[in-house]
Each structure stands twice: as C-alpha cells, then as structure tokens.
DOSE-246711 format. One record per residue: residue number from 1; x, z, y of N, C-alpha, C in turn; chain; residue in three letters. Coordinates in steps of 0.02 Angstrom, whole numbers. Layout:
@pos = NUM&n_east = X&n_up = Z&n_north = Y&ca_east = X&ca_up = Z&ca_north = Y&c_east = X&c_up = Z&c_north = Y&unit = A&code = Ala
...
! end
This chain:
@pos = 1&n_east = 944&n_up = -189&n_north = 543&ca_east = 941&ca_up = -124&ca_north = 529&c_east = 1032&c_up = -100&c_north = 544&unit = A&code = Met
@pos = 2&n_east = 1016&n_up = -97&n_north = 591&ca_east = 1099&ca_up = -59&ca_north = 600&c_east = 1115&c_up = 12&c_north = 544&unit = A&code = Asp
@pos = 3&n_east = 1151&n_up = 18&n_north = 550&ca_east = 1199&ca_up = 55&ca_north = 511&c_east = 1170&c_up = 137&c_north = 535&unit = A&code = Glu
@pos = 4&n_east = 1151&n_up = 152&n_north = 584&ca_east = 1121&ca_up = 208&ca_north = 611&c_east = 1045&c_up = 216&c_north = 587&unit = A&code = Arg
@pos = 5&n_east = 1038&n_up = 176&n_north = 615&ca_east = 957&ca_up = 160&ca_north = 617&c_east = 938&c_up = 163&c_north = 523&unit = A&code = Gln
@pos = 6&n_east = 986&n_up = 141&n_north = 503&ca_east = 968&ca_up = 168&ca_north = 433&c_east = 986&c_up = 212&c_north = 383&unit = A&code = Glu
@pos = 7&n_east = 1035&n_up = 244&n_north = 419&ca_east = 1054&ca_up = 319&ca_north = 415&c_east = 991&c_up = 367&c_north = 418&unit = A&code = Thr
@pos = 8&n_east = 948&n_up = 360&n_north = 471&ca_east = 923&ca_up = 411&ca_north = 486&c_east = 846&c_up = 395&c_north = 477&unit = A&code = Lys
@pos = 9&n_east = 817&n_up = 312&n_north = 423&ca_east = 759&ca_up = 324&ca_north = 400&c_east = 776&c_up = 364&c_north = 340&unit = A&code = Leu
@pos = 10&n_east = 855&n_up = 339&n_north = 304&ca_east = 857&ca_up = 381&ca_north = 232&c_east = 861&c_up = 470&c_north = 234&unit = A&code = Ile
@pos = 11&n_east = 878&n_up = 473&n_north = 301&ca_east = 868&ca_up = 531&ca_north = 304&c_east = 762&c_up = 548&c_north = 311&unit = A&code = Glu
@pos = 12&n_east = 742&n_up = 523&n_north = 339&ca_east = 670&ca_up = 529&ca_north = 349&c_east = 636&c_up = 539&c_north = 252&unit = A&code = Phe
@pos = 13&n_east = 658&n_up = 471&n_north = 253&ca_east = 620&ca_up = 476&ca_north = 181&c_east = 642&c_up = 511&c_north = 108&unit = A&code = Val
@pos = 14&n_east = 728&n_up = 528&n_north = 106&ca_east = 730&ca_up = 570&ca_north = 73&c_east = 770&c_up = 525&c_north = 28&unit = A&code = Gly
@pos = 15&n_east = 819&n_up = 570&n_north = 13&ca_east = 912&ca_up = 536&ca_north = -36&c_east = 874&c_up = 506&c_north = -113&unit = A&code = Glu
@pos = 16&n_east = 794&n_up = 542&n_north = -131&ca_east = 764&ca_up = 520&ca_north = -202&c_east = 738&c_up = 453&c_north = -179&unit = A&code = Lys
@pos = 17&n_east = 719&n_up = 453&n_north = -138&ca_east = 673&ca_up = 384&ca_north = -142&c_east = 705&c_up = 319&c_north = -101&unit = A&code = Lys
@pos = 18&n_east = 766&n_up = 333&n_north = -58&ca_east = 821&ca_up = 306&ca_north = -21&c_east = 807&c_up = 222&c_north = -45&unit = A&code = Lys
@pos = 19&n_east = 837&n_up = 206&n_north = -100&ca_east = 836&ca_up = 144&ca_north = -139&c_east = 765&c_up = 106&c_north = -145&unit = A&code = Asp
@pos = 20&n_east = 716&n_up = 149&n_north = -152&ca_east = 660&ca_up = 109&ca_north = -173&c_east = 637&c_up = 92&c_north = -75&unit = A&code = Tyr
@pos = 21&n_east = 623&n_up = 120&n_north = -24&ca_east = 644&ca_up = 99&ca_north = 18&c_east = 655&c_up = 47&c_north = 79&unit = A&code = Tyr
@pos = 22&n_east = 734&n_up = 39&n_north = 43&ca_east = 787&ca_up = 2&ca_north = 82&c_east = 743&c_up = -43&c_north = 50&unit = A&code = Leu
@pos = 23&n_east = 751&n_up = -64&n_north = 0&ca_east = 722&ca_up = -120&ca_north = -40&c_east = 653&c_up = -148&c_north = -31&unit = A&code = Lys
@pos = 24&n_east = 637&n_up = -103&n_north = -8&ca_east = 544&ca_up = -122&ca_north = 27&c_east = 570&c_up = -155&c_north = 63&unit = A&code = Lys
@pos = 25&n_east = 582&n_up = -135&n_north = 103&ca_east = 574&ca_up = -144&ca_north = 187&c_east = 616&c_up = -211&c_north = 233&unit = A&code = Trp
@pos = 26&n_east = 679&n_up = -215&n_north = 147&ca_east = 698&ca_up = -291&ca_north = 184&c_east = 676&c_up = -325&c_north = 149&unit = A&code = Gln
@pos = 27&n_east = 617&n_up = -334&n_north = 77&ca_east = 581&ca_up = -375&ca_north = 80&c_east = 528&c_up = -393&c_north = 133&unit = A&code = Lys
@pos = 28&n_east = 511&n_up = -455&n_north = 145&ca_east = 449&ca_up = -481&ca_north = 182&c_east = 391&c_up = -491&c_north = 145&unit = A&code = Asp
@pos = 29&n_east = 393&n_up = -507&n_north = 101&ca_east = 310&ca_up = -511&ca_north = 57&c_east = 308&c_up = -486&c_north = -17&unit = A&code = Asn
@pos = 30&n_east = 319&n_up = -416&n_north = -10&ca_east = 318&ca_up = -375&ca_north = -49&c_east = 255&c_up = -331&c_north = -69&unit = A&code = Asn
@pos = 31&n_east = 181&n_up = -327&n_north = -107&ca_east = 121&ca_up = -295&ca_north = -100&c_east = 145&c_up = -231&c_north = -122&unit = A&code = Phe
@pos = 32&n_east = 98&n_up = -197&n_north = -66&ca_east = 97&ca_up = -128&ca_north = -94&c_east = 34&c_up = -103&c_north = -152&unit = A&code = Asn
@pos = 33&n_east = 29&n_up = -89&n_north = -189&ca_east = -20&ca_up = -89&ca_north = -244&c_east = -52&c_up = -21&c_north = -239&unit = A&code = Trp
@pos = 34&n_east = -11&n_up = 21&n_north = -204&ca_east = -21&ca_up = 71&ca_north = -183&c_east = -86&c_up = 91&c_north = -118&unit = A&code = Ala
@pos = 35&n_east = -61&n_up = 63&n_north = -72&ca_east = -111&ca_up = 57&ca_north = -25&c_east = -129&c_up = 16&c_north = -13&unit = A&code = Ala
@pos = 36&n_east = -145&n_up = -37&n_north = -79&ca_east = -217&ca_up = -88&ca_north = -77&c_east = -263&c_up = -61&c_north = -121&unit = A&code = Phe
@pos = 37&n_east = -278&n_up = -17&n_north = -167&ca_east = -302&ca_up = 49&ca_north = -194&c_east = -345&c_up = 104&c_north = -159&unit = A&code = Phe
@pos = 38&n_east = -267&n_up = 133&n_north = -147&ca_east = -322&ca_up = 213&ca_north = -137&c_east = -303&c_up = 196&c_north = -35&unit = A&code = Leu
@pos = 39&n_east = -284&n_up = 152&n_north = -15&ca_east = -317&ca_up = 158&ca_north = 66&c_east = -289&c_up = 202&c_north = 127&unit = A&code = Thr
@pos = 40&n_east = -344&n_up = 241&n_north = 117&ca_east = -370&ca_up = 305&ca_north = 190&c_east = -313&c_up = 361&c_north = 159&unit = A&code = Leu
@pos = 41&n_east = -317&n_up = 384&n_north = 86&ca_east = -266&ca_up = 418&ca_north = 32&c_east = -205&c_up = 391&c_north = 32&unit = A&code = Leu
@pos = 42&n_east = -183&n_up = 346&n_north = 50&ca_east = -93&ca_up = 315&ca_north = 54&c_east = -92&c_up = 333&c_north = 139&unit = A&code = Trp
@pos = 43&n_east = -112&n_up = 330&n_north = 154&ca_east = -100&ca_up = 335&ca_north = 231&c_east = -92&c_up = 390&c_north = 229&unit = A&code = Leu
@pos = 44&n_east = -142&n_up = 442&n_north = 214&ca_east = -146&ca_up = 532&ca_north = 243&c_east = -65&c_up = 562&c_north = 187&unit = A&code = Gly
@pos = 45&n_east = -59&n_up = 523&n_north = 124&ca_east = -20&ca_up = 543&ca_north = 103&c_east = 44&c_up = 523&c_north = 138&unit = A&code = Tyr
@pos = 46&n_east = 58&n_up = 475&n_north = 167&ca_east = 127&ca_up = 422&ca_north = 215&c_east = 127&c_up = 474&c_north = 275&unit = A&code = Arg
@pos = 47&n_east = 59&n_up = 531&n_north = 300&ca_east = 63&ca_up = 578&ca_north = 367&c_east = 71&c_up = 474&c_north = 425&unit = A&code = Lys
@pos = 48&n_east = 27&n_up = 449&n_north = 397&ca_east = -12&ca_up = 428&ca_north = 453&c_east = -76&c_up = 442&c_north = 478&unit = A&code = Met
@pos = 49&n_east = -66&n_up = 488&n_north = 495&ca_east = -145&ca_up = 518&ca_north = 545&c_east = -189&c_up = 480&c_north = 576&unit = A&code = Tyr
@pos = 50&n_east = -174&n_up = 465&n_north = 617&ca_east = -157&ca_up = 426&ca_north = 690&c_east = -222&c_up = 344&c_north = 655&unit = A&code = Thr
@pos = 51&n_east = -188&n_up = 320&n_north = 612&ca_east = -229&ca_up = 230&ca_north = 572&c_east = -288&c_up = 279&c_north = 540&unit = A&code = Pro
@pos = 52&n_east = -280&n_up = 338&n_north = 523&ca_east = -350&ca_up = 366&ca_north = 486&c_east = -392&c_up = 357&c_north = 538&unit = A&code = Ile
@pos = 53&n_east = -401&n_up = 382&n_north = 560&ca_east = -461&ca_up = 402&ca_north = 626&c_east = -461&c_up = 376&c_north = 640&unit = A&code = Phe
@pos = 54&n_east = -431&n_up = 300&n_north = 677&ca_east = -455&ca_up = 251&ca_north = 723&c_east = -506&c_up = 226&c_north = 647&unit = A&code = Leu
@pos = 55&n_east = -492&n_up = 205&n_north = 592&ca_east = -503&ca_up = 185&ca_north = 538&c_east = -591&c_up = 223&c_north = 542&unit = A&code = Val
@pos = 56&n_east = -548&n_up = 268&n_north = 536&ca_east = -640&ca_up = 321&ca_north = 531&c_east = -679&c_up = 296&c_north = 574&unit = A&code = Leu
@pos = 57&n_east = -685&n_up = 309&n_north = 627&ca_east = -714&ca_up = 297&ca_north = 705&c_east = -736&c_up = 232&c_north = 710&unit = A&code = Asp
@pos = 58&n_east = -695&n_up = 189&n_north = 663&ca_east = -728&ca_up = 118&ca_north = 677&c_east = -785&c_up = 118&c_north = 642&unit = A&code = Ala
@pos = 59&n_east = -771&n_up = 118&n_north = 576&ca_east = -839&ca_up = 149&ca_north = 521&c_east = -870&c_up = 172&c_north = 549&unit = A&code = Phe
@pos = 60&n_east = -880&n_up = 229&n_north = 574&ca_east = -937&ca_up = 270&ca_north = 631&c_east = -964&c_up = 210&c_north = 668&unit = A&code = Leu
@pos = 61&n_east = -931&n_up = 215&n_north = 729&ca_east = -933&ca_up = 168&ca_north = 777&c_east = -993&c_up = 92&c_north = 737&unit = A&code = Ala
@pos = 62&n_east = -965&n_up = 96&n_north = 680&ca_east = -1025&ca_up = 22&ca_north = 651&c_east = -1084&c_up = 42&c_north = 622&unit = A&code = Ile
@pos = 63&n_east = -1084&n_up = 96&n_north = 589&ca_east = -1136&ca_up = 133&ca_north = 559&c_east = -1177&c_up = 140&c_north = 609&unit = A&code = Asp
@pos = 64&n_east = -1168&n_up = 198&n_north = 664&ca_east = -1203&ca_up = 196&ca_north = 723&c_east = -1249&c_up = 129&c_north = 762&unit = A&code = Ile
@pos = 65&n_east = -1205&n_up = 104&n_north = 765&ca_east = -1251&ca_up = 18&ca_north = 788&c_east = -1280&c_up = -1&c_north = 756&unit = A&code = Ile
@pos = 66&n_east = -1264&n_up = -18&n_north = 674&ca_east = -1302&ca_up = -6&ca_north = 624&c_east = -1382&c_up = 15&c_north = 636&unit = A&code = Phe
@pos = 67&n_east = -1380&n_up = 99&n_north = 644&ca_east = -1420&ca_up = 124&ca_north = 648&c_east = -1470&c_up = 101&c_north = 699&unit = A&code = Leu
@pos = 68&n_east = -1430&n_up = 110&n_north = 748&ca_east = -1485&ca_up = 90&ca_north = 826&c_east = -1527&c_up = -7&c_north = 819&unit = A&code = Leu
@pos = 69&n_east = -1486&n_up = -30&n_north = 794&ca_east = -1508&ca_up = -81&ca_north = 811&c_east = -1573&c_up = -102&c_north = 722&unit = A&code = Ile
@pos = 70&n_east = -1565&n_up = -44&n_north = 683&ca_east = -1603&ca_up = -33&ca_north = 626&c_east = -1591&c_up = -94&c_north = 573&unit = A&code = Glu
@pos = 71&n_east = -1530&n_up = -128&n_north = 545&ca_east = -1496&ca_up = -149&ca_north = 492&c_east = -1457&c_up = -138&c_north = 467&unit = A&code = Ile
@pos = 72&n_east = -1485&n_up = -163&n_north = 382&ca_east = -1419&ca_up = -149&ca_north = 331&c_east = -1377&c_up = -173&c_north = 362&unit = A&code = Glu
@pos = 73&n_east = -1319&n_up = -115&n_north = 336&ca_east = -1243&ca_up = -119&ca_north = 351&c_east = -1188&c_up = -129&c_north = 305&unit = A&code = Gly
@pos = 74&n_east = -1244&n_up = -128&n_north = 240&ca_east = -1177&ca_up = -119&ca_north = 183&c_east = -1143&c_up = -172&c_north = 159&unit = A&code = Thr
@pos = 75&n_east = -1173&n_up = -221&n_north = 147&ca_east = -1121&ca_up = -281&ca_north = 146&c_east = -1062&c_up = -299&c_north = 196&unit = A&code = Leu
@pos = 76&n_east = -1074&n_up = -270&n_north = 232&ca_east = -1026&ca_up = -288&ca_north = 322&c_east = -989&c_up = -228&c_north = 306&unit = A&code = Ile
@pos = 77&n_east = -1013&n_up = -168&n_north = 299&ca_east = -955&ca_up = -107&ca_north = 276&c_east = -886&c_up = -110&c_north = 209&unit = A&code = Asn
@pos = 78&n_east = -921&n_up = -153&n_north = 168&ca_east = -893&ca_up = -176&ca_north = 120&c_east = -847&c_up = -203&c_north = 131&unit = A&code = Arg
@pos = 79&n_east = -864&n_up = -265&n_north = 180&ca_east = -815&ca_up = -326&ca_north = 166&c_east = -766&c_up = -297&c_north = 227&unit = A&code = Ser
@pos = 80&n_east = -790&n_up = -279&n_north = 278&ca_east = -733&ca_up = -213&ca_north = 300&c_east = -672&c_up = -181&c_north = 283&unit = A&code = Leu
@pos = 81&n_east = -717&n_up = -141&n_north = 218&ca_east = -659&ca_up = -88&ca_north = 167&c_east = -622&c_up = -124&c_north = 150&unit = A&code = Gly
@pos = 82&n_east = -640&n_up = -200&n_north = 125&ca_east = -601&ca_up = -227&ca_north = 60&c_east = -549&c_up = -272&c_north = 110&unit = A&code = Ala
@pos = 83&n_east = -582&n_up = -288&n_north = 194&ca_east = -521&ca_up = -311&ca_north = 226&c_east = -456&c_up = -279&c_north = 250&unit = A&code = Ala
@pos = 84&n_east = -496&n_up = -195&n_north = 224&ca_east = -424&ca_up = -144&ca_north = 244&c_east = -384&c_up = -134&c_north = 187&unit = A&code = Leu
@pos = 85&n_east = -409&n_up = -135&n_north = 141&ca_east = -382&ca_up = -123&ca_north = 104&c_east = -315&c_up = -188&c_north = 67&unit = A&code = Ser
@pos = 86&n_east = -354&n_up = -278&n_north = 102&ca_east = -312&ca_up = -302&ca_north = 82&c_east = -211&c_up = -320&c_north = 157&unit = A&code = Gly
@pos = 87&n_east = -289&n_up = -276&n_north = 204&ca_east = -204&ca_up = -276&ca_north = 236&c_east = -150&c_up = -222&c_north = 232&unit = A&code = Trp
@pos = 88&n_east = -169&n_up = -169&n_north = 226&ca_east = -137&ca_up = -129&ca_north = 179&c_east = -79&c_up = -131&c_north = 138&unit = A&code = Leu
@pos = 89&n_east = -111&n_up = -174&n_north = 94&ca_east = -90&ca_up = -200&ca_north = 37&c_east = -18&c_up = -231&c_north = 64&unit = A&code = Gly
@pos = 90&n_east = -32&n_up = -307&n_north = 107&ca_east = 1&ca_up = -319&ca_north = 128&c_east = 45&c_up = -314&c_north = 199&unit = A&code = Ile
@pos = 91&n_east = 24&n_up = -264&n_north = 232&ca_east = 65&ca_up = -237&ca_north = 309&c_east = 76&c_up = -160&c_north = 275&unit = A&code = Gly
@pos = 92&n_east = 67&n_up = -119&n_north = 233&ca_east = 65&ca_up = -57&ca_north = 224&c_east = 143&c_up = -41&c_north = 240&unit = A&code = Gly
@pos = 93&n_east = 172&n_up = -68&n_north = 191&ca_east = 253&ca_up = -54&ca_north = 204&c_east = 287&c_up = -64&c_north = 245&unit = A&code = Asn
@pos = 94&n_east = 277&n_up = -123&n_north = 290&ca_east = 300&ca_up = -130&ca_north = 365&c_east = 263&c_up = -77&c_north = 421&unit = A&code = Leu
@pos = 95&n_east = 193&n_up = -67&n_north = 399&ca_east = 154&ca_up = 7&ca_north = 441&c_east = 219&c_up = 66&c_north = 448&unit = A&code = Leu
@pos = 96&n_east = 212&n_up = 102&n_north = 356&ca_east = 253&ca_up = 154&ca_north = 332&c_east = 331&c_up = 126&c_north = 380&unit = A&code = Tyr
@pos = 97&n_east = 358&n_up = 83&n_north = 380&ca_east = 439&ca_up = 80&ca_north = 424&c_east = 421&c_up = 111&c_north = 502&unit = A&code = Lys
@pos = 98&n_east = 378&n_up = 78&n_north = 510&ca_east = 343&ca_up = 63&ca_north = 584&c_east = 352&c_up = 141&c_north = 630&unit = A&code = Lys
@pos = 99&n_east = 323&n_up = 197&n_north = 585&ca_east = 301&ca_up = 250&ca_north = 568&c_east = 356&c_up = 286&c_north = 573&unit = A&code = His
@pos = 100&n_east = 410&n_up = 265&n_north = 504&ca_east = 434&ca_up = 320&ca_north = 522&c_east = 510&c_up = 313&c_north = 577&unit = A&code = Ala
@pos = 101&n_east = 534&n_up = 225&n_north = 592&ca_east = 547&ca_up = 235&ca_north = 669&c_east = 531&c_up = 284&c_north = 722&unit = A&code = Gln
@pos = 102&n_east = 446&n_up = 287&n_north = 730&ca_east = 411&ca_up = 329&ca_north = 775&c_east = 434&c_up = 379&c_north = 768&unit = A&code = Lys
@pos = 103&n_east = 434&n_up = 391&n_north = 707&ca_east = 437&ca_up = 483&ca_north = 682&c_east = 524&c_up = 500&c_north = 715&unit = A&code = Gln
@pos = 104&n_east = 571&n_up = 457&n_north = 690&ca_east = 622&ca_up = 458&ca_north = 723&c_east = 659&c_up = 479&c_north = 766&unit = A&code = Ile
@pos = 105&n_east = 607&n_up = 404&n_north = 844&ca_east = 637&ca_up = 428&ca_north = 898&c_east = 610&c_up = 476&c_north = 917&unit = A&code = Ser
@pos = 106&n_east = 581&n_up = 504&n_north = 894&ca_east = 545&ca_up = 576&ca_north = 916&c_east = 585&c_up = 647&c_north = 920&unit = A&code = Met
@pos = 107&n_east = 591&n_up = 610&n_north = 860&ca_east = 683&ca_up = 680&ca_north = 866&c_east = 722&c_up = 688&c_north = 890&unit = A&code = Ile
! end
C-alpha cells in the first residue's frame, strides 16, 4: 500500500481508529470476532449495505425454493448462516478494506 492510499484510508476510518485498522489490514491471518458473531449487524455498522441485501436476497430465494418444493430447510439455513459467520470472521477485515478503497475511489 503506497503512502497516498494509506493517507486516504486513514481519513476514511478516522484518526482515532487508524492504528487499529492499519494493523488489522496488514495482517493476513486475523479473525474478526465482531463480524463472526454479529454478521449482518456488523456489515450495517460498517455501512456495507450491498452485501447485506445480497445475503438477505439469497436467504429469501432459498426459503421460497424450499417452500415451493415443500421441504424443511431449517438445517440448511442454519448451515448457511454458520458458513456466512465463518466467512465474515475470516474475511471481514479484507472486505471492509476493499469497501473503504472503493468508497475512496468514488470520492
């Protein structure tokens, strides 16, 4: 990450949180516990609305399919929810960094 891009990311996350995020974004294998446990709330807090709508649309489509073919999908929905939590726990920091970079490029 070049110095100019780093400066813009610091402006995006704020001066108070810059050390925390720059440290998190430099590590490759760090786990985001907030993203793991709060999933959609964490995405909303970070203002990443597109992933929220994609996840909700996917769950709605799956539920409609299960309703149409008349099968119980509780286990599958729980499994997908657990997979989503795991994915956000592992990749949440990278997802937020990409979101920040995209927002910066739009400004």
